[in-house]
N, C-alpha and C positions, 0 to 999 in steps of 0.2 A: 486447491492445490495445498498440501499439508503443510508446515514448516518442514518434513524431513524430505518432500519432494523439492522443494525451494533449497534447504542445503546441498544436496544433492545436486541440483540445477548448474550451484557456483560450486561445487563440491570442497565447502567450508567445512570444518570442524569446530569443537568447541572451542580451543585454543585463540583460531581466529577471530571469531566471534565476542570473545572478550577483547581481543585485542582492539576490534574495531569500534567494540563499547568505549573502553577506555579513551581510544582517540577522540569520539564523539563527548565524552567528558569532558574531557581537556577544551577543546574549540568553545565549545559550546556553553559550558559552566551548568553546574547545578540545577541552576533559576530558568536556565532559558530551553532547558531539553521538554518541562510538560508542552511551551506553548511552544515549540519545536512539532512534538507529536500532535497537539490537536493542531494545529495548520495539518500536516500530512493528513490525520483522520477527516477532515472537513474535502478535502483534495479528494481523497478514494470516495467520501461519498458522494461528492457533487458527478464525481465520473460514472459510481454505479448509475445515479439518476439521469444523467444521461444517455447512459447506454441502455436504462429500460427506457426512456422517453422514446428514442432509436426503436427499439423491437417493438414497441405501442401502436408508432404511426406506419412502421412495417407489415405488420398484423392489420392493423384497419385499412391500409390499401390495399392487403390481400383480400378482405372480408368483400368491400367493395367490389371488386373485379367480378 
């Protein structure tokens, strides 16, 4: 899904994104944001790996039948 697709899904414009970014910056501070993004990235990576594992397991089961 592209960024435009995501924004269309939530019907958000540039102004709303800037406001959300400022609120996040105020809540977490400049030093915590990279750590937060790193954690989110690891979570997304683990989720994708889990999906791939499930898909591989399903494909293995289909081949055995």
